[in-house]
C-alpha positions in Angstrom: 115.2 61.9 -20.3 116.3 65.2 -18.6 112.6 66.3 -18.0 112.2 63.3 -15.9 115.1 64.2 -13.7 113.8 67.7 -13.3 110.4 66.4 -12.2 111.9 64.2 -9.9 113.8 66.9 -8.0 110.6 69.3 -8.1 108.5 66.3 -6.5 111.5 65.2 -3.8 109.5 65.3 -0.4 113.0 66.4 1.0 112.7 69.9 0.4 109.0 70.5 1.9 109.9 68.2 4.9 113.1 70.0 5.5 111.3 73.4 5.2 108.8 72.4 8.1 111.4 71.1 10.1 113.4 74.2 10.2 110.3 76.1 10.8 109.3 74.1 13.8 112.9 74.4 15.4 112.8 78.0 14.5 109.3 78.7 15.9 110.3 76.6 19.1 113.4 78.8 19.6 111.2 81.9 19.4 108.6 80.4 22.0 106.3 80.7 18.8 104.1 78.1 20.4 101.0 78.0 17.9 103.5 78.0 15.0 105.6 75.5 16.3 102.8 73.1 16.6 101.3 73.9 13.4 104.4 73.3 11.7 104.9 70.0 13.4 101.3 69.3 12.7 101.9 70.1 8.9 104.8 67.5 9.4 102.6 64.8 10.8 100.1 65.3 7.9 102.3 65.2 5.3 104.0 62.3 6.3 100.1 60.7 6.8 99.3 61.4 3.4 101.5 59.0 1.9 103.5 61.7 0.3 106.6 60.6 2.1 
């Protein structure tokens, strides 16, 4: 039963979504336009893939 819980934590989409959102905010704050748009594109692709 504990293996199932660990697997759920590792596959939970919260961590990658949070990391990409923080990357987009940090890139926007640094005026890194290409990095900002690429992280927003990654968020969009992740949500459209059905992973979320």
